[in-house]
KOLLUMLUM-73914 format. One record per residue: residue number from 1; chain; x, y, z of N, C-alpha, C in turn. Coordinates in Angstrom, 1 decimal. Each point is the difference from the previous one (the first is absolute). Example, Ala and Ser with C-alpha at 12.3 -4.5 7.8 and 13.67 -1.06 7.14 Angstrom:
BEGIN
@n->1&chain->A&n.u->13.2&n.v->-5.7&n.w->7.8&ca.u->-0.9&ca.v->1.2&ca.w->0.0&c.u->0.9&c.v->1.2&c.w->0.0
@n->2&chain->A&n.u->-0.4&n.v->1.1&n.w->-0.7&ca.u->0.9&ca.v->1.1&ca.w->0.0&c.u->-0.8&c.v->1.1&c.w->0.8
This chain:
BEGIN
@n->1&chain->A&n.u->1.1&n.v->-1.3&n.w->0.2&ca.u->-1.2&ca.v->1.1&ca.w->0.1&c.u->0.7&c.v->1.3&c.w->-0.1
@n->2&chain->A&n.u->0.3&n.v->0.7&n.w->-1.2&ca.u->0.6&ca.v->1.2&ca.w->0.1&c.u->-0.4&c.v->1.0&c.w->1.5
@n->3&chain->A&n.u->0.7&n.v->1.0&n.w->0.4&ca.u->-0.3&ca.v->0.5&ca.w->0.8&c.u->0.5&c.v->2.2&c.w->-0.4
@n->4&chain->A&n.u->-0.7&n.v->0.7&n.w->0.2&ca.u->-0.2&ca.v->1.3&ca.w->0.3&c.u->0.1&c.v->0.3&c.w->1.0
@n->5&chain->A&n.u->0.6&n.v->1.4&n.w->0.2&ca.u->0.0&ca.v->0.8&ca.w->0.9&c.u->-0.6&c.v->1.4&c.w->0.1
@n->6&chain->A&n.u->-0.6&n.v->0.1&n.w->0.9&ca.u->-0.3&ca.v->1.2&ca.w->0.3&c.u->0.9&c.v->1.3&c.w->-1.0
@n->7&chain->A&n.u->0.2&n.v->1.6&n.w->0.2&ca.u->0.6&ca.v->0.6&ca.w->0.1&c.u->0.0&c.v->1.4&c.w->2.0
@n->8&chain->A&n.u->-0.3&n.v->-0.8&n.w->0.3&ca.u->0.3&ca.v->0.0&ca.w->1.6&c.u->1.3&c.v->0.0&c.w->0.5
@n->9&chain->A&n.u->1.1&n.v->-0.5&n.w->-0.4&ca.u->0.9&ca.v->0.3&ca.w->-0.1&c.u->0.7&c.v->1.6&c.w->0.7
@n->10&chain->A&n.u->0.4&n.v->0.3&n.w->1.4&ca.u->0.7&ca.v->0.5&ca.w->0.1&c.u->0.6&c.v->0.4&c.w->-1.1
@n->11&chain->A&n.u->0.3&n.v->2.2&n.w->0.4&ca.u->0.2&ca.v->0.5&ca.w->-1.5&c.u->1.3&c.v->-0.4&c.w->0.1
@n->12&chain->A&n.u->1.6&n.v->-0.2&n.w->0.1&ca.u->0.5&ca.v->-0.6&ca.w->0.0&c.u->0.2&c.v->-1.1&c.w->-0.9
@n->13&chain->A&n.u->-0.3&n.v->-0.8&n.w->-0.6&ca.u->-0.8&ca.v->-1.4&ca.w->-0.5&c.u->-0.6&c.v->0.7&c.w->-1.7
@n->14&chain->A&n.u->-0.4&n.v->1.2&n.w->0.6&ca.u->-0.4&ca.v->0.3&ca.w->-1.6&c.u->0.9&c.v->0.3&c.w->-0.9
@n->15&chain->A&n.u->-0.6&n.v->-0.1&n.w->-1.1&ca.u->0.8&ca.v->0.5&ca.w->-1.0&c.u->-0.2&c.v->0.8&c.w->-1.4
@n->16&chain->A&n.u->0.1&n.v->1.4&n.w->0.2&ca.u->-0.2&ca.v->0.6&ca.w->-1.2&c.u->0.3&c.v->-0.8&c.w->-0.8
@n->17&chain->A&n.u->-0.5&n.v->0.3&n.w->-1.4&ca.u->0.3&ca.v->0.4&ca.w->-1.7&c.u->1.7&c.v->-0.3&c.w->-0.7
@n->18&chain->A&n.u->0.3&n.v->0.5&n.w->1.0&ca.u->1.7&ca.v->0.0&ca.w->0.0&c.u->0.7&c.v->-1.2&c.w->0.3
@n->19&chain->A&n.u->-0.6&n.v->-0.1&n.w->1.4&ca.u->0.9&ca.v->-0.9&ca.w->1.0&c.u->-0.5&c.v->-1.2&c.w->-1.2
@n->20&chain->A&n.u->-1.4&n.v->-0.4&n.w->0.3&ca.u->-0.7&ca.v->-0.9&ca.w->-0.4&c.u->1.5&c.v->-0.4&c.w->-1.7
@n->21&chain->A&n.u->-0.3&n.v->0.7&n.w->-0.5&ca.u->0.9&ca.v->-0.1&ca.w->-1.2&c.u->1.6&c.v->-0.6&c.w->0.3
@n->22&chain->A&n.u->0.1&n.v->0.5&n.w->0.7&ca.u->1.7&ca.v->-0.1&ca.w->0.3&c.u->0.4&c.v->-1.6&c.w->1.1
@n->23&chain->A&n.u->-1.7&n.v->0.3&n.w->0.9&ca.u->-0.1&ca.v->-1.8&ca.w->0.4&c.u->0.1&c.v->-1.2&c.w->-0.4
@n->24&chain->A&n.u->-0.9&n.v->0.5&n.w->-1.3&ca.u->0.0&ca.v->-0.5&ca.w->-1.2&c.u->1.4&c.v->-1.1&c.w->-0.9
@n->25&chain->A&n.u->0.0&n.v->1.6&n.w->0.0&ca.u->1.9&ca.v->-0.5&ca.w->-0.3&c.u->1.0&c.v->-0.7&c.w->0.3
@n->26&chain->A&n.u->-0.1&n.v->0.5&n.w->1.2&ca.u->1.0&ca.v->-0.9&ca.w->1.0&c.u->-0.4&c.v->-1.5&c.w->-0.2
@n->27&chain->A&n.u->-0.9&n.v->-0.4&n.w->0.2&ca.u->-0.7&ca.v->-1.3&ca.w->-0.1&c.u->0.0&c.v->-0.5&c.w->-1.0
@n->28&chain->A&n.u->-0.3&n.v->0.7&n.w->-1.1&ca.u->0.1&ca.v->-0.9&ca.w->-1.2&c.u->1.8&c.v->-0.1&c.w->-0.4
@n->29&chain->A&n.u->1.0&n.v->0.3&n.w->0.5&ca.u->1.6&ca.v->0.1&ca.w->0.0&c.u->0.0&c.v->-1.4&c.w->0.9
@n->30&chain->A&n.u->-0.4&n.v->0.2&n.w->1.1&ca.u->0.5&ca.v->-1.2&ca.w->1.0&c.u->-0.5&c.v->-1.0&c.w->-0.6
@n->31&chain->A&n.u->-1.6&n.v->-0.5&n.w->-0.6&ca.u->-0.4&ca.v->-0.8&ca.w->-0.3&c.u->0.6&c.v->-0.5&c.w->-1.7
@n->32&chain->A&n.u->0.0&n.v->0.9&n.w->-0.6&ca.u->1.8&ca.v->-0.1&ca.w->-1.0&c.u->1.0&c.v->-0.7&c.w->0.1
@n->33&chain->A&n.u->0.4&n.v->0.4&n.w->1.2&ca.u->1.1&ca.v->-0.4&ca.w->0.4&c.u->-0.4&c.v->-1.5&c.w->0.1
@n->34&chain->A&n.u->-0.7&n.v->-0.4&n.w->0.9&ca.u->-0.3&ca.v->-1.3&ca.w->0.1&c.u->-0.5&c.v->-1.1&c.w->-0.6
@n->35&chain->A&n.u->-0.8&n.v->0.5&n.w->-1.5&ca.u->-0.2&ca.v->-0.6&ca.w->-0.8&c.u->1.4&c.v->-0.1&c.w->-1.4
@n->36&chain->A&n.u->0.9&n.v->0.5&n.w->0.4&ca.u->0.9&ca.v->-0.2&ca.w->-0.4&c.u->-0.3&c.v->1.2&c.w->-1.7
@n->37&chain->A&n.u->-1.5&n.v->0.8&n.w->-0.2&ca.u->-0.4&ca.v->1.2&ca.w->-0.9&c.u->1.3&c.v->1.5&c.w->0.1
@n->38&chain->A&n.u->0.1&n.v->0.8&n.w->-1.5&ca.u->-0.4&ca.v->1.3&ca.w->-0.2&c.u->-0.7&c.v->0.2&c.w->1.0
@n->39&chain->A&n.u->0.5&n.v->1.7&n.w->1.2&ca.u->-1.9&ca.v->0.7&ca.w->0.0&c.u->-0.3&c.v->0.4&c.w->-0.5
@n->40&chain->A&n.u->-0.2&n.v->0.0&n.w->-1.1&ca.u->0.0&ca.v->1.1&ca.w->-0.8&c.u->-1.6&c.v->-1.0&c.w->-0.7
@n->41&chain->A&n.u->0.6&n.v->-0.9&n.w->-0.2&ca.u->-1.0&ca.v->-1.4&ca.w->-1.2&c.u->-1.4&c.v->-0.3&c.w->1.5
@n->42&chain->A&n.u->0.5&n.v->0.8&n.w->1.4&ca.u->-1.8&ca.v->0.0&ca.w->1.0&c.u->-0.4&c.v->1.3&c.w->-0.4
@n->43&chain->A&n.u->0.1&n.v->0.5&n.w->-0.4&ca.u->-0.7&ca.v->1.5&ca.w->0.1&c.u->-0.4&c.v->0.1&c.w->-1.8
@n->44&chain->A&n.u->0.7&n.v->-0.9&n.w->-0.9&ca.u->-0.6&ca.v->-0.2&ca.w->-1.8&c.u->-1.6&c.v->0.0&c.w->0.3
@n->45&chain->A&n.u->-0.2&n.v->1.1&n.w->-1.8&ca.u->-1.6&ca.v->0.1&ca.w->0.1&c.u->-0.8&c.v->-1.6&c.w->-0.4
@n->46&chain->A&n.u->1.1&n.v->-1.0&n.w->-0.4&ca.u->-0.7&ca.v->-1.0&ca.w->-0.6&c.u->0.4&c.v->-1.2&c.w->1.1
@n->47&chain->A&n.u->-0.9&n.v->-0.9&n.w->-0.2&ca.u->-0.3&ca.v->-1.3&ca.w->1.1&c.u->1.7&c.v->-0.8&c.w->-0.1
@n->48&chain->A&n.u->0.6&n.v->0.6&n.w->-1.0&ca.u->1.6&ca.v->-0.8&ca.w->0.0&c.u->0.0&c.v->-1.5&c.w->0.1
@n->49&chain->A&n.u->1.0&n.v->-1.0&n.w->0.2&ca.u->-0.1&ca.v->-1.7&ca.w->0.1&c.u->-0.5&c.v->0.2&c.w->1.2
@n->50&chain->A&n.u->-0.8&n.v->-1.9&n.w->0.2&ca.u->-0.8&ca.v->-0.1&ca.w->1.0&c.u->0.9&c.v->0.0&c.w->1.7
@n->51&chain->A&n.u->1.9&n.v->-0.2&n.w->0.1&ca.u->0.4&ca.v->0.2&ca.w->1.0&c.u->0.0&c.v->1.9&c.w->0.0
@n->52&chain->A&n.u->0.4&n.v->0.5&n.w->-0.5&ca.u->-0.8&ca.v->2.0&ca.w->0.3&c.u->-0.8&c.v->-0.4&c.w->0.3
@n->53&chain->A&n.u->-1.0&n.v->-0.1&n.w->-0.2&ca.u->-1.4&ca.v->0.1&ca.w->-0.3&c.u->-0.7&c.v->-0.1&c.w->1.9
@n->54&chain->A&n.u->0.5&n.v->-1.3&n.w->0.1&ca.u->-0.3&ca.v->-0.5&ca.w->1.8&c.u->1.1&c.v->0.5&c.w->0.7
@n->55&chain->A&n.u->0.6&n.v->0.9&n.w->-0.2&ca.u->1.5&ca.v->1.0&ca.w->0.9&c.u->-0.9&c.v->0.8&c.w->-0.1
@n->56&chain->A&n.u->-0.4&n.v->0.5&n.w->-1.3&ca.u->-0.7&ca.v->1.4&ca.w->0.6&c.u->-1.5&c.v->-0.1&c.w->0.5
@n->57&chain->A&n.u->-0.7&n.v->-1.2&n.w->-0.4&ca.u->-0.8&ca.v->-0.4&ca.w->1.8&c.u->0.5&c.v->0.1&c.w->1.3
@n->58&chain->A&n.u->0.5&n.v->-0.8&n.w->0.1&ca.u->0.9&ca.v->0.2&ca.w->1.3&c.u->0.8&c.v->1.3&c.w->0.1
@n->59&chain->A&n.u->0.2&n.v->0.9&n.w->-0.2&ca.u->0.6&ca.v->1.3&ca.w->0.5&c.u->-1.7&c.v->0.5&c.w->-0.1
@n->60&chain->A&n.u->-0.8&n.v->0.1&n.w->-0.4&ca.u->-1.6&ca.v->0.7&ca.w->0.0&c.u->-0.2&c.v->-0.6&c.w->1.5
@n->61&chain->A&n.u->-0.5&n.v->-1.2&n.w->0.5&ca.u->-0.1&ca.v->-0.4&ca.w->1.4&c.u->0.5&c.v->-0.2&c.w->0.5
@n->62&chain->A&n.u->2.0&n.v->0.3&n.w->0.4&ca.u->0.1&ca.v->0.8&ca.w->1.2&c.u->-0.2&c.v->1.6&c.w->0.4
@n->63&chain->A&n.u->0.1&n.v->0.6&n.w->-1.8&ca.u->-1.1&ca.v->1.8&ca.w->0.2&c.u->-1.0&c.v->-0.9&c.w->0.9
@n->64&chain->A&n.u->-0.7&n.v->-0.5&n.w->-0.7&ca.u->-1.8&ca.v->0.2&ca.w->0.8&c.u->0.8&c.v->-0.7&c.w->1.5
@n->65&chain->A&n.u->0.4&n.v->-0.8&n.w->0.7&ca.u->0.0&ca.v->-0.7&ca.w->1.1&c.u->0.4&c.v->0.3&c.w->0.6
@n->66&chain->A&n.u->2.0&n.v->0.7&n.w->-0.4&ca.u->0.6&ca.v->0.9&ca.w->1.1&c.u->-0.1&c.v->0.8&c.w->-0.3
@n->67&chain->A&n.u->-0.2&n.v->0.7&n.w->-0.5&ca.u->-0.3&ca.v->1.8&ca.w->0.4&c.u->-1.2&c.v->0.6&c.w->-0.4
@n->68&chain->A&n.u->-1.6&n.v->-0.8&n.w->0.0&ca.u->-1.5&ca.v->0.4&ca.w->0.3&c.u->0.2&c.v->0.7&c.w->-1.1
@n->69&chain->A&n.u->0.4&n.v->-0.4&n.w->-1.4&ca.u->-0.2&ca.v->1.3&ca.w->-1.3&c.u->-1.1&c.v->-0.2&c.w->-0.5
@n->70&chain->A&n.u->-1.3&n.v->0.7&n.w->-0.1&ca.u->-1.5&ca.v->-0.5&ca.w->-1.0&c.u->1.0&c.v->-0.7&c.w->-1.0
@n->71&chain->A&n.u->-1.0&n.v->-0.2&n.w->-0.6&ca.u->-0.1&ca.v->-0.9&ca.w->-1.9&c.u->0.3&c.v->0.5&c.w->-0.6
@n->72&chain->A&n.u->-0.8&n.v->1.5&n.w->0.1&ca.u->0.3&ca.v->1.3&ca.w->-0.5&c.u->1.5&c.v->1.0&c.w->-0.1
@n->73&chain->A&n.u->0.3&n.v->-0.3&n.w->0.9&ca.u->1.4&ca.v->0.8&ca.w->0.2&c.u->1.0&c.v->-1.0&c.w->-0.9
@n->74&chain->A&n.u->0.2&n.v->-1.2&n.w->0.6&ca.u->0.8&ca.v->-1.0&ca.w->-0.5&c.u->-0.2&c.v->-0.1&c.w->-1.6
@n->75&chain->A&n.u->-1.1&n.v->0.2&n.w->-0.4&ca.u->-0.6&ca.v->-0.3&ca.w->-1.8&c.u->0.3&c.v->1.1&c.w->-0.8
@n->76&chain->A&n.u->0.5&n.v->1.7&n.w->0.7&ca.u->0.5&ca.v->0.6&ca.w->-0.6&c.u->1.7&c.v->-0.2&c.w->0.2
@n->77&chain->A&n.u->0.1&n.v->0.0&n.w->0.4&ca.u->1.5&ca.v->-0.4&ca.w->0.1&c.u->0.4&c.v->-1.5&c.w->-0.7
@n->78&chain->A&n.u->-0.8&n.v->-0.8&n.w->0.1&ca.u->0.9&ca.v->-1.1&ca.w->-1.3&c.u->-0.6&c.v->0.2&c.w->-0.9
@n->79&chain->A&n.u->-0.9&n.v->1.2&n.w->-0.7&ca.u->-0.6&ca.v->-0.3&ca.w->-1.2&c.u->-1.0&c.v->-0.8&c.w->-0.2
@n->80&chain->A&n.u->-1.2&n.v->-0.8&n.w->1.1&ca.u->-0.4&ca.v->-1.1&ca.w->0.0&c.u->-1.3&c.v->0.7&c.w->0.7
@n->81&chain->A&n.u->-1.1&n.v->-0.4&n.w->-0.5&ca.u->-1.8&ca.v->0.6&ca.w->0.7&c.u->0.0&c.v->-1.0&c.w->1.0
@n->82&chain->A&n.u->-0.5&n.v->0.9&n.w->1.2&ca.u->-0.7&ca.v->-0.5&ca.w->1.2&c.u->-0.3&c.v->-1.2&c.w->0.0
@n->83&chain->A&n.u->-0.5&n.v->-0.7&n.w->-0.8&ca.u->-0.4&ca.v->-1.5&ca.w->-0.2&c.u->0.2&c.v->-1.2&c.w->-0.5
@n->84&chain->A&n.u->1.9&n.v->0.6&n.w->-0.2&ca.u->1.0&ca.v->-0.6&ca.w->-0.9&c.u->0.9&c.v->-0.2&c.w->1.2
@n->85&chain->A&n.u->-0.2&n.v->0.9&n.w->1.2&ca.u->0.4&ca.v->-0.1&ca.w->1.0&c.u->0.1&c.v->-1.1&c.w->1.0
@n->86&chain->A&n.u->-1.6&n.v->-0.1&n.w->0.2&ca.u->-1.0&ca.v->-0.1&ca.w->1.1&c.u->0.5&c.v->-1.9&c.w->-0.6
@n->87&chain->A&n.u->-0.3&n.v->-0.2&n.w->-1.2&ca.u->0.3&ca.v->-1.3&ca.w->-0.7&c.u->1.4&c.v->-0.4&c.w->0.2
@n->88&chain->A&n.u->1.5&n.v->0.7&n.w->-0.3&ca.u->1.1&ca.v->-0.3&ca.w->0.4&c.u->0.2&c.v->-0.6&c.w->1.4
@n->89&chain->A&n.u->-0.7&n.v->0.8&n.w->1.2&ca.u->-0.4&ca.v->0.2&ca.w->1.6&c.u->-0.5&c.v->-1.8&c.w->0.2
@n->90&chain->A&n.u->-1.1&n.v->-0.4&n.w->-0.4&ca.u->-0.5&ca.v->-1.0&ca.w->0.0&c.u->1.2&c.v->-1.4&c.w->-0.9
@n->91&chain->A&n.u->0.6&n.v->0.5&n.w->-1.0&ca.u->0.2&ca.v->-0.9&ca.w->-0.3&c.u->1.6&c.v->-0.6&c.w->0.8
@n->92&chain->A&n.u->0.5&n.v->0.6&n.w->0.6&ca.u->0.9&ca.v->0.3&ca.w->0.8&c.u->-0.4&c.v->-0.6&c.w->1.0
@n->93&chain->A&n.u->-1.0&n.v->0.5&n.w->0.8&ca.u->-0.5&ca.v->-0.4&ca.w->1.3&c.u->-0.2&c.v->-1.7&c.w->-0.2
@n->94&chain->A&n.u->-0.9&n.v->-0.4&n.w->-1.0&ca.u->-0.6&ca.v->-1.8&ca.w->-0.9&c.u->1.7&c.v->-0.8&c.w->0.5
@n->95&chain->A&n.u->1.2&n.v->1.1&n.w->-0.2&ca.u->0.7&ca.v->-0.8&ca.w->-0.6&c.u->0.8&c.v->-0.1&c.w->1.1
@n->96&chain->A&n.u->0.3&n.v->0.1&n.w->1.2&ca.u->0.6&ca.v->0.1&ca.w->1.1&c.u->-0.5&c.v->-1.6&c.w->0.9
@n->97&chain->A&n.u->-0.9&n.v->-0.7&n.w->-0.8&ca.u->-0.3&ca.v->-1.7&ca.w->0.2&c.u->1.9&c.v->-0.4&c.w->-0.3
@n->98&chain->A&n.u->0.5&n.v->0.5&n.w->-0.4&ca.u->1.7&ca.v->-0.5&ca.w->-0.9&c.u->0.5&c.v->0.6&c.w->0.9
@n->99&chain->A&n.u->0.6&n.v->-1.0&n.w->0.8&ca.u->0.9&ca.v->0.1&ca.w->1.6&c.u->0.9&c.v->0.5&c.w->-0.7
@n->100&chain->A&n.u->0.5&n.v->-0.3&n.w->-0.7&ca.u->2.0&ca.v->1.1&ca.w->-0.1&c.u->-0.6&c.v->0.7&c.w->-0.8
@n->101&chain->A&n.u->-1.2&n.v->0.5&n.w->-1.1&ca.u->0.2&ca.v->1.7&ca.w->0.2&c.u->-1.2&c.v->0.7&c.w->1.2
@n->102&chain->A&n.u->-0.6&n.v->-0.4&n.w->1.4&ca.u->-0.4&ca.v->0.5&ca.w->0.6&c.u->1.2&c.v->0.7&c.w->0.9
@n->103&chain->A&n.u->1.2&n.v->-0.9&n.w->0.0&ca.u->1.8&ca.v->0.3&ca.w->0.4&c.u->0.3&c.v->1.5&c.w->-0.7
@n->104&chain->A&n.u->0.3&n.v->-0.1&n.w->-1.2&ca.u->0.1&ca.v->1.1&ca.w->-0.6&c.u->-0.3&c.v->1.1&c.w->-0.1
@n->105&chain->A&n.u->-2.0&n.v->-0.5&n.w->0.4&ca.u->-0.2&ca.v->1.7&ca.w->0.0&c.u->-0.5&c.v->0.5&c.w->1.9
@n->106&chain->A&n.u->-0.1&n.v->-1.1&n.w->0.5&ca.u->0.9&ca.v->0.7&ca.w->1.6&c.u->1.2&c.v->0.6&c.w->0.1
@n->107&chain->A&n.u->1.0&n.v->-0.6&n.w->-0.7&ca.u->1.2&ca.v->1.1&ca.w->-0.3&c.u->-0.4&c.v->1.0&c.w->-0.4
@n->108&chain->A&n.u->-0.7&n.v->0.0&n.w->-1.6&ca.u->0.0&ca.v->1.2&ca.w->0.1&c.u->-1.3&c.v->1.3&c.w->0.4
@n->109&chain->A&n.u->-0.7&n.v->-0.9&n.w->0.6&ca.u->-0.8&ca.v->1.0&ca.w->0.7&c.u->1.2&c.v->0.4&c.w->1.7
@n->110&chain->A&n.u->0.5&n.v->-0.9&n.w->0.5&ca.u->1.2&ca.v->0.6&ca.w->1.2&c.u->0.9&c.v->1.3&c.w->-0.6
@n->111&chain->A&n.u->1.0&n.v->-0.2&n.w->-1.3&ca.u->0.4&ca.v->1.2&ca.w->-0.6&c.u->-1.2&c.v->1.0&c.w->-0.5
@n->112&chain->A&n.u->-1.1&n.v->-0.1&n.w->-0.3&ca.u->-0.8&ca.v->1.0&ca.w->0.2&c.u->0.1&c.v->1.0&c.w->1.3
@n->113&chain->A&n.u->-0.2&n.v->-1.1&n.w->0.6&ca.u->-0.3&ca.v->0.5&ca.w->1.7&c.u->1.1&c.v->0.8&c.w->0.3
@n->114&chain->A&n.u->1.2&n.v->-0.3&n.w->-0.3&ca.u->1.0&ca.v->0.9&ca.w->0.5&c.u->-0.2&c.v->1.7&c.w->-0.6
@n->115&chain->A&n.u->0.0&n.v->-0.8&n.w->-1.9&ca.u->0.0&ca.v->0.9&ca.w->-0.7&c.u->-1.3&c.v->1.9&c.w->0.8
@n->116&chain->A&n.u->-0.9&n.v->-0.7&n.w->0.4&ca.u->-0.6&ca.v->0.8&ca.w->0.0&c.u->-0.1&c.v->0.6&c.w->1.9
@n->117&chain->A&n.u->0.9&n.v->-0.5&n.w->0.9&ca.u->0.7&ca.v->0.4&ca.w->0.6&c.u->0.8&c.v->1.1&c.w->0.1
@n->118&chain->A&n.u->0.9&n.v->-0.4&n.w->-0.7&ca.u->0.3&ca.v->1.3&ca.w->-0.5&c.u->-0.4&c.v->1.2&c.w->-0.6
@n->119&chain->A&n.u->-0.6&n.v->-0.5&n.w->-1.4&ca.u->-1.0&ca.v->1.2&ca.w->-0.2&c.u->-0.7&c.v->1.2&c.w->1.0
@n->120&chain->A&n.u->-0.8&n.v->-1.3&n.w->1.1&ca.u->-0.6&ca.v->1.0&ca.w->1.1&c.u->0.9&c.v->0.5&c.w->1.0
@n->121&chain->A&n.u->0.6&n.v->-0.6&n.w->0.3&ca.u->1.5&ca.v->0.4&ca.w->1.2&c.u->0.8&c.v->1.5&c.w->-0.5
@n->122&chain->A&n.u->0.0&n.v->0.9&n.w->1.2&ca.u->1.3&ca.v->0.9&ca.w->0.3&c.u->0.4&c.v->0.4&c.w->-1.4
@n->123&chain->A&n.u->-0.1&n.v->0.9&n.w->-0.8&ca.u->1.5&ca.v->0.3&ca.w->-0.3&c.u->1.0&c.v->0.9&c.w->0.6
@n->124&chain->A&n.u->0.9&n.v->-0.2&n.w->-1.6&ca.u->1.4&ca.v->0.5&ca.w->1.1&c.u->0.3&c.v->1.2&c.w->-0.8
@n->125&chain->A&n.u->-1.0&n.v->0.3&n.w->-1.0&ca.u->1.0&ca.v->1.1&ca.w->-0.6&c.u->-0.8&c.v->1.1&c.w->0.2
@n->126&chain->A&n.u->-1.4&n.v->0.1&n.w->0.8&ca.u->-0.4&ca.v->1.4&ca.w->-0.1&c.u->-1.2&c.v->0.4&c.w->-0.6
@n->127&chain->A&n.u->-0.3&n.v->-0.8&n.w->-1.0&ca.u->-1.2&ca.v->0.2&ca.w->-0.7&c.u->-1.4&c.v->0.2&c.w->0.5
């Protein structure tokens, strides 16, 4: 079952359009590295090879689950419709029955948590 999260997150966890774009691009780079792909393939307007398409679905899933970004916000960054993002999340969630993939996704989620904490933490540059 696909879990959706309401937007009742603290202000520090809500994302603006700009930060949503940055978060999605960071996730895309992380997932691309994990799947042995070029990061540009993740944001490509075309579907690409099945391996690249699944990696993009994983990135969209992580953006939704790990950062509570809306399907619309994720779709804007990946140049996809919100229904495509919703379908990607269902596909990845259903794929978690595979134990190896589930462990791989858990590791990626942990990396996203660390990245999210860095984004939300205090800045050393005073900006």
